[in-house]
C-alpha positions in Angstrom: 177.9 99.0 144.7 176.5 97.9 148.0 174.2 100.9 148.5 172.5 100.3 145.1 172.1 96.6 146.1 170.5 97.6 149.4 168.2 100.0 147.6 167.1 97.2 145.2 166.5 94.8 148.2 164.4 97.5 150.0 162.5 98.3 146.7 161.4 94.7 146.1 158.5 94.7 148.6 157.3 98.1 147.3 157.5 96.7 143.7 155.6 93.6 144.8 152.8 95.6 146.5 152.6 97.8 143.4 152.3 94.9 141.1 149.7 93.3 143.4 147.7 96.5 143.4 148.0 96.7 139.6 146.7 93.2 139.3 143.7 93.8 141.6 142.8 97.1 140.1 143.2 95.6 136.6 140.9 92.8 137.5 138.2 95.0 138.9 138.5 97.4 136.0 138.4 94.6 133.4 135.3 93.1 135.0 133.6 96.5 135.0 134.4 97.2 131.4 133.5 93.7 130.3 130.1 94.1 132.1 129.4 97.5 130.5 130.9 97.1 127.0 131.2 93.3 126.6 134.1 91.6 125.0 136.9 89.4 126.3 138.0 89.8 129.9 141.7 89.3 129.1 141.7 92.0 126.5 140.2 94.5 129.0 142.7 93.2 131.7 145.6 93.9 129.3 144.2 97.4 128.6 143.9 98.1 132.3 147.4 96.9 133.1 148.9 98.9 130.3 147.1 102.1 131.4 148.2 101.4 135.0 151.8 101.0 134.0 152.2 104.0 131.7 149.6 106.6 132.8 150.9 109.3 135.1 148.4 111.7 136.7 149.0 115.4 135.9 150.0 116.1 139.5 152.8 113.6 139.3 154.0 114.9 135.9 153.9 118.5 137.3 156.0 117.5 140.3 158.6 115.8 138.2 158.9 118.8 135.9 159.5 121.1 138.9 162.2 118.8 140.3 164.0 118.9 137.0 164.0 122.7 136.8 165.9 123.2 140.2 
């Protein structure tokens, strides 16, 4: 019980930095795509955030598959 609570407490700053990075990268990406393709900033921002949340590079996917095999 306590170890999982401690893990959650230590994970919160990491989660916060991750969300901050996602927000900054999403903002920069949205500005760029809006500049190139036009359209609404908030639509591009939503697209960037969704991609940032769900896309995993092939190297990370490969690493997770190898961990599961062992």
